DRENDO-1510 file (C-alpha; in Angstrom, 1 decimal, always signed):
<recs>
REC; n; res; u; v; w
REC; 1; MET; +20.3; -39.0; -7.8 .
REC; 2; LYS; +19.8; -35.5; -9.4 .
REC; 3; LYS; +20.0; -32.0; -7.4 .
REC; 4; THR; +16.5; -30.5; -6.2 .
REC; 5; PHE; +16.3; -27.6; -7.6 .
REC; 6; PHE; +16.9; -25.8; -4.7 .
REC; 7; GLN; +20.1; -27.5; -4.3 .
REC; 8; ARG; +21.2; -26.3; -7.7 .
REC; 9; THR; +19.6; -22.4; -7.2 .
REC; 10; TYR; +21.0; -22.0; -3.7 .
REC; 11; ASN; +24.4; -21.4; -4.1 .
REC; 12; LEU; +23.8; -19.2; -7.5 .
REC; 13; ASN; +21.3; -17.2; -6.0 .
REC; 14; ALA; +23.2; -16.3; -2.3 .
REC; 15; SER; +26.4; -15.1; -4.9 .
REC; 16; LEU; +24.4; -13.2; -7.1 .
REC; 17; ILE; +22.8; -11.1; -4.3 .
REC; 18; VAL; +26.2; -10.4; -3.3 .
REC; 19; PHE; +27.3; -9.8; -6.8 .
REC; 20; ALA; +24.2; -7.4; -6.8 .
REC; 21; LEU; +24.7; -5.6; -3.0 .
REC; 22; LEU; +28.8; -5.0; -4.5 .
REC; 23; SER; +27.3; -3.5; -8.1 .
REC; 24; PHE; +24.9; -1.3; -5.6 .
REC; 25; LEU; +27.4; +0.3; -3.5 .
REC; 26; LEU; +29.7; +1.0; -6.8 .
REC; 27; ASN; +26.5; +2.4; -8.2 .
REC; 28; ILE; +26.4; +4.9; -5.3 .
REC; 29; GLY; +30.3; +5.6; -5.2 .
REC; 30; ILE; +30.1; +6.4; -8.6 .
REC; 31; ASN; +26.9; +8.9; -8.0 .
REC; 32; LEU; +28.7; +10.7; -5.1 .
REC; 33; LEU; +31.8; +11.1; -7.4 .
REC; 34; ILE; +29.5; +12.6; -10.3 .
REC; 35; GLN; +28.0; +14.9; -7.8 .
REC; 36; MET; +31.3; +16.3; -6.6 .
REC; 37; LEU; +32.8; +16.7; -10.1 .
REC; 38; GLU; +29.7; +18.8; -10.9 .
REC; 39; ASN; +30.5; +21.1; -8.0 .
REC; 40; ILE; +34.2; +21.6; -9.3 .
REC; 41; LYS; +34.3; +24.5; -11.8 .
REC; 42; LEU; +38.1; +24.9; -13.1 .
REC; 43; PRO; +38.4; +27.5; -15.8 .
REC; 44; GLY; +39.5; +25.7; -18.9 .
REC; 45; MET; +38.3; +22.3; -17.7 .
REC; 46; HIS; +35.1; +22.4; -18.7 .
REC; 47; GLU; +35.4; +20.2; -21.3 .
REC; 48; PHE; +37.7; +17.6; -19.5 .
REC; 49; PHE; +35.7; +17.3; -16.7 .
REC; 50; SER; +32.1; +17.1; -19.3 .
REC; 51; MET; +33.7; +14.2; -21.1 .
REC; 52; ILE; +34.3; +12.2; -17.7 .
REC; 53; LEU; +30.8; +13.0; -16.7 .
REC; 54; ASP; +29.4; +11.8; -19.5 .
REC; 55; ASN; +31.1; +8.7; -19.1 .
REC; 56; LEU; +30.8; +8.5; -15.9 .
REC; 57; THR; +27.1; +8.8; -16.6 .
REC; 58; SER; +26.9; +6.1; -18.8 .
REC; 59; LEU; +28.8; +3.6; -16.6 .
REC; 60; GLU; +26.3; +4.4; -13.8 .
REC; 61; TYR; +23.2; +3.4; -16.2 .
REC; 62; TYR; +24.8; +0.0; -17.2 .
REC; 63; ILE; +25.5; -0.6; -13.4 .
REC; 64; GLN; +21.9; +0.2; -12.5 .
REC; 65; LEU; +20.9; -2.1; -15.3 .
REC; 66; LEU; +23.6; -4.9; -14.0 .
REC; 67; SER; +22.1; -4.5; -10.4 .
REC; 68; PHE; +18.9; -4.8; -11.7 .
REC; 69; CYS; +19.2; -8.2; -13.5 .
REC; 70; LEU; +21.2; -9.6; -10.9 .
REC; 71; ILE; +18.6; -9.1; -8.7 .
REC; 72; PHE; +16.1; -10.1; -11.0 .
REC; 73; VAL; +17.2; -13.8; -10.9 .
REC; 74; PRO; +17.2; -14.6; -8.4 .
REC; 75; VAL; +14.0; -13.5; -7.4 .
REC; 76; LEU; +12.6; -15.2; -10.8 .
REC; 77; LEU; +14.1; -18.2; -9.3 .
REC; 78; VAL; +12.9; -17.7; -5.5 .
REC; 79; PHE; +9.2; -17.5; -7.4 .
REC; 80; ILE; +9.7; -20.3; -9.2 .
REC; 81; GLU; +10.6; -22.6; -6.2 .
REC; 82; PHE; +7.7; -21.1; -4.0 .
REC; 83; ALA; +5.9; -22.3; -6.9 .
REC; 84; GLN; +7.2; -25.7; -6.9 .
REC; 85; ARG; +6.8; -25.6; -3.0 .
REC; 86; LEU; +2.7; -24.7; -3.1 .
REC; 87; SER; +1.9; -27.1; -6.0 .
REC; 88; LYS; +4.3; -30.3; -4.7 .
REC; 89; ASP; +5.4; -29.6; -1.1 .
REC; 90; SER; +5.2; -27.0; +1.7 .
REC; 91; LEU; +6.2; -23.3; +1.4 .
REC; 92; TRP; +7.5; -23.5; +5.1 .
REC; 93; ASN; +9.8; -26.2; +4.2 .
REC; 94; TYR; +11.7; -23.9; +2.0 .
REC; 95; PHE; +12.4; -22.0; +5.0 .
REC; 96; LYS; +13.3; -24.7; +6.9 .
REC; 97; SER; +15.5; -26.1; +3.8 .
REC; 98; ILE; +17.8; -22.4; +3.9 .
REC; 99; TYR; +17.8; -22.2; +7.9 .
REC; 100; GLN; +19.3; -26.2; +8.1 .
REC; 101; THR; +21.3; -25.5; +5.3 .
REC; 102; PHE; +23.1; -22.3; +7.0 .
REC; 103; GLN; +23.2; -24.6; +10.6 .
REC; 104; MET; +24.9; -27.4; +8.5 .
REC; 105; ARG; +27.5; -25.3; +6.9 .
REC; 106; GLN; +27.7; -23.7; +11.1 .
REC; 107; PHE; +28.7; -27.2; +11.8 .
REC; 108; LEU; +30.5; -28.5; +9.2 .
REC; 109; LYS; +33.0; -25.5; +9.1 .
REC; 110; GLN; +36.5; -25.9; +10.8 .
REC; 111; ASP; +37.9; -23.3; +12.7 .
REC; 112; VAL; +41.0; -22.3; +10.8 .
REC; 113; HIS; +43.8; -21.4; +13.0 .
REC; 114; SER; +47.1; -19.7; +12.0 .
REC; 115; GLU; +50.1; -22.4; +12.6 .
REC; 116; PRO; +53.8; -21.2; +13.6 .
REC; 117; MET; +56.1; -22.7; +11.5 .
REC; 118; SER; +60.3; -21.7; +11.3 .
REC; 119; THR; +61.9; -21.5; +8.3 .
REC; 120; ILE; +65.6; -22.5; +6.9 .
REC; 121; GLU; +66.7; -18.9; +8.6 .
REC; 122; SER; +65.3; -19.7; +12.0 .
REC; 123; GLN; +62.3; -17.2; +11.6 .
REC; 124; THR; +59.3; -18.3; +12.2 .
REC; 125; ILE; +55.9; -17.2; +10.2 .
REC; 126; THR; +52.5; -18.0; +10.8 .
REC; 127; ARG; +50.3; -19.8; +7.9 .
REC; 128; ILE; +46.8; -21.1; +7.3 .
REC; 129; ASN; +46.1; -25.1; +7.5 .
REC; 130; PRO; +45.9; -25.5; +3.9 .
REC; 131; ILE; +43.8; -29.1; +4.9 .
REC; 132; LEU; +40.8; -27.4; +6.9 .
REC; 133; LYS; +40.9; -24.6; +4.1 .
REC; 134; THR; +40.2; -26.9; +1.1 .
REC; 135; PHE; +37.8; -28.9; +3.3 .
REC; 136; ASN; +35.7; -25.6; +4.5 .
REC; 137; ASN; +35.9; -24.6; +0.7 .
REC; 138; SER; +34.0; -27.7; -0.2 .
REC; 139; VAL; +31.8; -28.3; +2.7 .
REC; 140; LEU; +30.2; -24.7; +3.2 .
REC; 141; ARG; +28.5; -25.4; -0.3 .
REC; 142; CYS; +26.2; -28.2; +1.4 .
REC; 143; THR; +22.7; -27.5; +1.0 .
REC; 144; VAL; +19.9; -29.2; +3.0 .
REC; 145; ASP; +16.7; -29.5; +1.3 .
REC; 146; VAL; +13.6; -30.6; +3.3 .
REC; 147; ARG; +10.4; -32.2; +1.8 .
REC; 148; LYS; +7.6; -33.6; +3.5 .
REC; 149; GLU; +8.3; -37.6; +2.5 .
REC; 150; THR; +12.5; -36.7; +2.1 .
REC; 151; VAL; +15.2; -34.8; +3.4 .
REC; 152; THR; +18.4; -34.7; +1.5 .
REC; 153; VAL; +21.8; -33.2; +2.4 .
REC; 154; LEU; +24.4; -33.0; -0.4 .
REC; 155; LEU; +28.0; -32.2; +0.1 .
REC; 156; ARG; +31.0; -31.9; -2.6 .
REC; 157; VAL; +34.0; -33.9; -1.5 .
REC; 158; PRO; +36.9; -32.2; -1.2 .
REC; 159; ARG; +40.0; -32.5; -3.9 .
REC; 160; THR; +42.9; -33.3; -1.7 .
REC; 161; GLN; +42.8; -36.9; -0.2 .
REC; 162; GLN; +43.5; -35.5; +3.6 .
REC; 163; ALA; +40.5; -33.7; +3.4 .
REC; 164; GLN; +38.2; -36.2; +1.7 .
REC; 165; LYS; +39.7; -38.0; +5.3 .
REC; 166; LEU; +38.2; -35.5; +7.1 .
REC; 167; LEU; +34.7; -35.5; +5.8 .
REC; 168; LYS; +35.3; -39.9; +5.9 .
REC; 169; GLU; +35.6; -39.7; +9.6 .
REC; 170; MET; +32.9; -37.1; +10.3 .
REC; 171; GLU; +30.0; -38.9; +8.2 .
REC; 172; ASP; +28.8; -40.7; +11.4 .
REC; 173; ASP; +28.6; -37.0; +13.1 .
REC; 174; ILE; +27.1; -35.4; +10.1 .
REC; 175; LYS; +24.5; -38.0; +10.1 .
REC; 176; GLU; +23.9; -37.9; +13.7 .
REC; 177; GLU; +23.3; -34.0; +13.3 .
REC; 178; ILE; +20.4; -33.9; +10.2 .
REC; 179; SER; +18.7; -36.4; +11.9 .
REC; 180; SER; +18.6; -35.0; +15.5 .
REC; 181; ARG; +17.4; -32.2; +13.0 .
REC; 182; ASN; +14.6; -33.9; +11.1 .
REC; 183; PRO; +13.6; -36.8; +13.8 .
REC; 184; ASN; +10.8; -37.8; +11.8 .
REC; 185; TYR; +13.2; -38.8; +8.8 .
REC; 186; TYR; +15.1; -42.2; +8.4 .
REC; 187; PHE; +18.6; -41.5; +7.5 .
REC; 188; SER; +20.4; -44.3; +5.5 .
REC; 189; SER; +24.1; -44.4; +5.1 .
REC; 190; PRO; +25.7; -41.6; +2.6 .
REC; 191; TYR; +25.5; -42.6; -0.8 .
REC; 192; ARG; +28.3; -41.2; -3.0 .
REC; 193; LYS; +28.4; -40.1; -6.8 .
REC; 194; GLY; +31.6; -38.5; -8.7 .
REC; 195; ASN; +32.7; -35.7; -6.4 .
REC; 196; LYS; +29.3; -35.1; -4.2 .
REC; 197; ILE; +28.2; -36.9; -1.2 .
REC; 198; TRP; +24.3; -37.4; -0.6 .
REC; 199; PHE; +22.8; -38.5; +3.0 .
REC; 200; THR; +19.2; -39.1; +2.1 .
REC; 201; GLY; +16.5; -39.1; +4.9 .
REC; 202; THR; +12.8; -40.9; +4.1 .
REC; 203; LYS; +9.5; -40.0; +6.3 .
REC; 204; ARG; +9.4; -42.9; +8.7 .
</recs>
């Protein structure tokens, strides 16, 4: 079973948008620093500040260019997705896919509570449950792709045996959850290939 275009690009688009926002904020910070340095007047330091300003101006330009690229790529990918949906499916299903992906991630996420732990020196420290942390890192990259004839849920299998066992125990709950959100589709048993698990629903 192959990933759909939506499943290949959803996480990529989200990551690129986050990086674009970070680079935009960094660009604002550099711009404020440039303005501050331009207002500093110290005798004998003109050449030094001019050199710093030149370097900061160049850095600002490249960060602006990076921000543009980071935004352009997801915009292009979303445009391609729009074109594919309009020609073969429904644009509404694209927005349903995004919404259900978000909802499924919220459903799968396990609350990670700090646990008290005693050391050899009889000191009590807290730590995060590593099993739940590994589990969340995997399932929070899941995607739900809703189309006219099919609904596919793609999950990455956690690396550790304990986290895999937790996912296995949740399979019936996952199937019930996705079925309740898509009552017009019939979902078969999950199918695993490599480090991925697929839940596939077909139109009734």
